C-alpha positions as CSV (number, residue, x, y, z in Angstrom):
1,M,-62.5,-19.3,0.8
2,I,-61.2,-19.8,4.1
3,E,-61.2,-23.2,5.6
4,A,-59.1,-26.4,5.7
5,P,-61.1,-29.7,5.0
6,E,-63.3,-30.1,8.2
7,L,-63.4,-26.7,9.5
8,A,-66.6,-25.3,8.0
9,A,-68.8,-26.0,10.9
10,P,-67.3,-27.0,14.2
11,A,-69.5,-29.9,15.8
12,S,-69.2,-28.6,19.1
13,L,-68.4,-25.3,21.0
14,Q,-67.0,-25.1,24.4
15,V,-68.9,-22.7,26.4
16,A,-67.2,-20.6,29.1
17,G,-67.6,-21.5,32.6
18,E,-69.3,-19.5,35.2
19,G,-67.4,-16.6,36.6
20,I,-65.6,-15.7,33.2
21,A,-66.0,-12.1,32.3
22,A,-67.4,-11.6,28.8
23,L,-64.7,-10.4,26.6
24,E,-65.4,-8.1,23.6
25,N,-65.0,-9.9,20.3
26,V,-61.4,-10.0,19.1
27,S,-61.9,-10.3,15.4
28,G,-59.2,-8.6,13.5
29,L,-55.6,-8.7,12.5
30,W,-53.1,-9.0,15.4
31,W,-49.1,-8.5,15.4
32,A,-46.3,-8.5,17.9
33,A,-46.2,-6.1,20.7
34,P,-45.2,-3.3,20.9
35,P,-46.9,-2.2,17.5
36,G,-44.4,-2.4,14.6
37,S,-41.7,-4.1,16.7
38,E,-42.0,-7.3,14.4
39,S,-43.5,-6.1,11.3
40,G,-43.6,-8.7,8.7
41,W,-45.8,-11.5,10.2
42,G,-49.3,-11.5,11.9
43,I,-52.2,-13.7,13.0
44,N,-55.7,-13.1,12.1
45,F,-58.5,-13.8,14.4
46,A,-62.1,-14.5,13.3
47,Q,-64.2,-15.0,16.6
48,Q,-67.8,-16.4,16.4
49,H,-69.3,-17.2,19.8
50,D,-66.8,-19.1,21.8
51,T,-64.7,-20.3,18.8
52,I,-61.9,-18.2,17.2
53,F,-60.4,-19.5,13.7
54,A,-56.8,-18.2,13.7
55,T,-54.7,-17.8,10.4
56,W,-51.0,-17.3,11.2
57,F,-49.0,-15.6,8.6
58,T,-45.2,-16.5,8.9
59,Y,-42.2,-18.0,7.2
60,D,-40.9,-21.5,6.8
61,V,-37.5,-22.6,7.7
62,D,-36.3,-21.5,4.2
63,G,-37.8,-18.0,4.7
64,S,-40.7,-18.7,2.1
65,P,-44.2,-17.3,3.1
66,W,-46.0,-20.1,5.2
67,W,-49.4,-20.0,6.7
68,L,-51.2,-22.1,9.6
69,I,-54.5,-22.5,10.9
70,A,-55.7,-23.1,14.3
71,V,-59.3,-23.7,15.6
72,L,-59.3,-22.3,19.1
73,H,-62.2,-23.1,21.5
74,Q,-62.7,-21.2,24.8
75,S,-61.5,-23.1,27.9
76,P,-62.9,-22.8,31.4
77,N,-60.2,-20.3,32.4
78,G,-61.1,-18.1,29.6
79,S,-58.1,-18.9,27.2
80,Y,-58.7,-20.2,23.7
81,S,-56.8,-23.3,22.6
82,G,-56.6,-25.9,19.8
83,P,-54.4,-27.8,17.2
84,V,-52.2,-26.0,14.9
85,S,-52.1,-27.2,11.2
86,T,-50.4,-26.7,8.0
87,V,-52.3,-27.1,4.6
88,T,-51.2,-28.0,1.1
89,G,-53.6,-27.8,-1.8
90,P,-54.2,-26.9,-5.5
91,A,-52.5,-23.9,-7.1
92,F,-54.3,-20.5,-6.5
93,D,-55.1,-20.4,-10.3
94,T,-56.4,-24.0,-10.7
95,V,-59.7,-24.1,-12.4
96,P,-61.8,-25.8,-11.0
97,F,-60.3,-25.6,-7.6
98,E,-60.7,-29.2,-6.1
99,P,-61.2,-29.2,-2.3
100,T,-60.5,-33.0,-2.3
101,E,-56.9,-32.1,-3.0
102,V,-56.4,-30.1,0.2
103,I,-54.6,-31.8,2.7
104,E,-54.3,-30.7,6.4
105,T,-51.6,-31.7,8.6
106,Q,-51.5,-31.0,12.5
107,V,-48.0,-29.5,13.4
108,G,-48.6,-28.2,17.0
109,T,-50.9,-26.5,19.3
110,M,-51.8,-22.9,20.2
111,T,-53.2,-20.9,23.1
112,A,-54.4,-17.3,22.9
113,T,-55.0,-15.6,26.2
114,F,-56.5,-12.0,26.0
115,T,-56.2,-9.3,28.5
116,D,-58.6,-7.1,26.6
117,R,-59.9,-6.3,23.1
118,K,-56.4,-5.1,22.1
119,H,-53.9,-7.1,24.1
120,A,-53.0,-11.0,24.4
121,T,-50.4,-13.5,24.9
122,L,-49.9,-16.1,22.0
123,S,-48.3,-19.2,23.0
124,S,-47.5,-22.0,20.5
125,T,-45.6,-25.2,20.0
126,V,-44.9,-26.0,16.4
127,K,-42.7,-28.7,15.0
128,G,-41.7,-29.2,18.6
129,I,-40.4,-25.5,19.0
130,S,-42.2,-23.5,21.7
131,R,-42.9,-19.9,21.6
132,T,-44.6,-17.2,23.7
133,K,-45.2,-13.7,22.3
134,Q,-47.3,-10.7,23.3
135,I,-49.4,-9.5,20.7
136,V,-51.8,-6.4,19.9
137,L,-54.5,-5.7,17.7
138,Q,-53.3,-3.8,14.5
139,E,-54.9,-0.5,14.0
140,F,-54.5,1.5,10.9
141,G,-58.0,3.3,11.1
142,P,-61.1,3.8,13.1
143,L,-61.5,0.4,15.0
144,P,-64.9,-1.2,14.6
145,T,-66.7,-3.1,17.4
146,C,-67.4,-6.6,16.4
147,T,-70.3,-8.6,17.9
148,W,-71.4,-12.3,17.3
149,G,-75.1,-12.5,16.8
150,A,-75.9,-8.8,16.5
151,Q,-77.3,-9.2,13.0
152,S,-79.0,-12.3,11.7
153,N,-79.0,-10.8,8.1
154,L,-75.2,-10.5,7.2
155,A,-76.2,-8.7,3.9
156,L,-77.0,-5.6,6.1
157,A,-73.5,-5.5,7.5
158,T,-71.5,-2.2,6.4
159,N,-68.0,-3.2,7.8
160,Y,-66.5,-6.3,6.0
161,T,-64.1,-7.3,8.6
162,D,-64.3,-11.2,8.5
163,L,-63.2,-14.4,7.1
164,W,-64.5,-14.9,3.5
165,W,-64.4,-17.9,1.2
166,N,-65.6,-19.1,-2.2
167,A,-69.4,-18.8,-2.9
168,P,-71.5,-20.7,-2.5
169,A,-70.3,-21.4,1.0
170,G,-68.2,-24.6,1.0
171,S,-67.7,-24.8,-2.6
172,A,-64.1,-24.5,-2.6
173,S,-63.1,-25.1,1.0
174,G,-59.2,-24.9,1.6
175,W,-58.3,-21.3,0.8
176,G,-59.8,-18.0,2.0
177,V,-59.3,-14.2,2.6
178,N,-59.4,-12.3,6.1
179,M,-60.3,-8.7,5.6
180,A,-59.6,-6.2,8.2
181,H,-61.8,-3.1,7.5
182,Q,-61.0,0.1,9.2
183,G,-62.1,3.3,7.9
184,D,-61.5,3.5,4.1
185,L,-58.9,0.7,4.2
186,I,-59.2,-3.0,3.9
187,F,-56.1,-5.1,4.8
188,A,-56.5,-8.4,3.1
189,T,-54.6,-11.4,4.0
190,W,-55.1,-14.2,1.3
191,F,-54.2,-17.7,2.0
192,T,-53.8,-20.1,-0.8
193,Y,-51.1,-22.4,-2.5
194,D,-48.4,-21.5,-5.0
195,E,-47.8,-23.5,-8.3
196,A,-46.2,-26.4,-6.3
197,G,-49.2,-26.7,-3.9
198,R,-47.2,-25.3,-0.9
199,P,-48.8,-22.9,1.5
200,W,-48.6,-19.3,0.1
201,W,-50.0,-16.1,1.6
202,L,-50.4,-12.8,-0.1
203,I,-51.2,-9.3,1.3
204,A,-53.3,-6.4,-0.2
205,E,-53.9,-2.9,1.0
206,L,-57.4,-2.3,-0.6
207,Q,-58.3,1.5,-0.6
208,K,-61.9,2.7,-1.1
209,R,-62.5,3.8,-4.6
210,A,-66.3,4.2,-4.5
211,S,-69.2,2.8,-2.5
212,G,-68.4,-0.9,-2.0
213,E,-65.5,-0.9,-4.1
214,Y,-61.8,-1.2,-2.9
215,S,-58.7,-2.1,-4.7
216,G,-54.8,-2.1,-4.5
217,A,-51.8,-3.9,-5.0
218,V,-51.0,-7.6,-4.2
219,S,-47.7,-8.5,-2.7
220,T,-45.9,-11.8,-1.5
221,V,-43.5,-11.6,1.4
222,T,-40.4,-13.6,2.5
223,G,-38.7,-13.2,5.9
224,P,-37.0,-14.9,9.0
225,P,-38.2,-18.4,9.8
226,F,-41.1,-18.6,12.4
227,D,-38.8,-19.7,15.1
228,T,-36.3,-17.1,14.8
229,V,-35.2,-15.0,17.9
230,P,-35.0,-12.4,17.8
231,F,-37.2,-11.8,14.7
232,D,-35.5,-9.2,12.5
233,P,-38.0,-7.1,10.6
234,G,-35.0,-5.8,8.3
235,K,-34.9,-9.3,6.7
236,V,-38.4,-9.2,5.6
237,K,-38.8,-8.6,1.8
238,E,-42.1,-7.6,0.2
239,T,-42.5,-8.1,-3.7
240,V,-45.6,-6.8,-5.7
241,V,-47.0,-9.6,-7.7
242,G,-50.2,-8.0,-9.0
243,T,-53.2,-6.1,-8.2
244,A,-56.8,-6.9,-6.7
245,S,-60.1,-5.5,-6.3
246,V,-63.2,-6.3,-4.2
247,A,-66.7,-5.2,-5.2
248,F,-69.3,-5.9,-2.4
249,V,-72.8,-6.6,-3.6
250,N,-74.0,-6.6,0.0
251,G,-72.5,-7.2,3.4
252,N,-72.5,-10.8,2.7
253,S,-71.5,-11.1,-1.0
254,A,-68.8,-9.8,-3.1
255,N,-66.6,-10.4,-6.1
256,L,-62.8,-10.6,-5.8
257,A,-60.9,-9.9,-9.0
258,Y,-57.1,-10.3,-9.2
259,S,-54.1,-10.4,-11.5
260,V,-51.4,-12.4,-9.8
261,N,-48.1,-13.4,-11.6
262,G,-49.9,-12.7,-14.8
263,T,-52.8,-14.9,-14.1
264,A,-56.2,-12.9,-14.0
265,Q,-59.4,-14.5,-12.3
266,T,-62.7,-13.5,-10.7
267,K,-64.2,-15.3,-7.8
268,A,-67.5,-14.9,-6.1
269,I,-66.8,-14.8,-2.3
270,T,-69.1,-14.8,0.8
271,R,-68.5,-14.6,4.7
272,Q,-67.6,-18.0,6.4
273,V,-70.0,-18.7,9.1
274,F,-69.2,-21.5,11.3
275,E,-71.4,-20.5,14.2
276,A,-74.6,-19.0,13.0
277,P,-75.6,-16.3,12.8
278,G,-71.9,-15.1,12.5
279,T,-70.3,-11.8,13.6
280,V,-70.6,-8.5,12.2
281,C,-68.4,-5.3,13.0
282,Q,-69.6,-1.6,12.9
């Protein structure tokens, strides 16, 4: 579910140089600091070993929802850097979804420098526009601790924070769902494509209804262009466009069911592992 064409398994990983202090895994949903100051946009980090897959949820120049991706590798100074790309692809309701129609285009670069598990500086240059923002981990419940390599059998995981995509893994690369799981709430950020094939993201606050079962409303959002200074949260508009539910078979397998803009579909999903054995939170 989550991946642009060549990102399923990075060929190489840069290992931190000697003398760099080990940083607690930073997986989760982040937003501008101080918390709530720029509600309406965010960035999800899925960290496995020394690589972070970042999904940035923002707005294009016309205010329409726009997501970008970045594969960030750890550099010798401890920061994480890499190219930023925008992606187009088949509409979210296309059956079958055809990964060969997904087109990734690099539009800039990004660097994330972490002070600790909850604080970082995000620097980016996108379409020639450079910005630096202070960001913090978004907390809406008990914060889990995430660890790469702590569990070889992901099916045993009981917290679902991670990057998820279509099952079997790699069968429909080009779209995905980030799940930030804290307490009895999962904040899901789904990145896909609208009917014209443009990048489109949706959000869902999924409340726990029973063991392994979560559901809630799905919304699309418009707002100020990504390069707006200052960013005005008052111009962010959220519109409910449907509902979604996730039923977890185990910690590595689930069924995502949704009705969006009148289209109802169900997809089997699994965690995206780009550096085995993956990361688990607890």
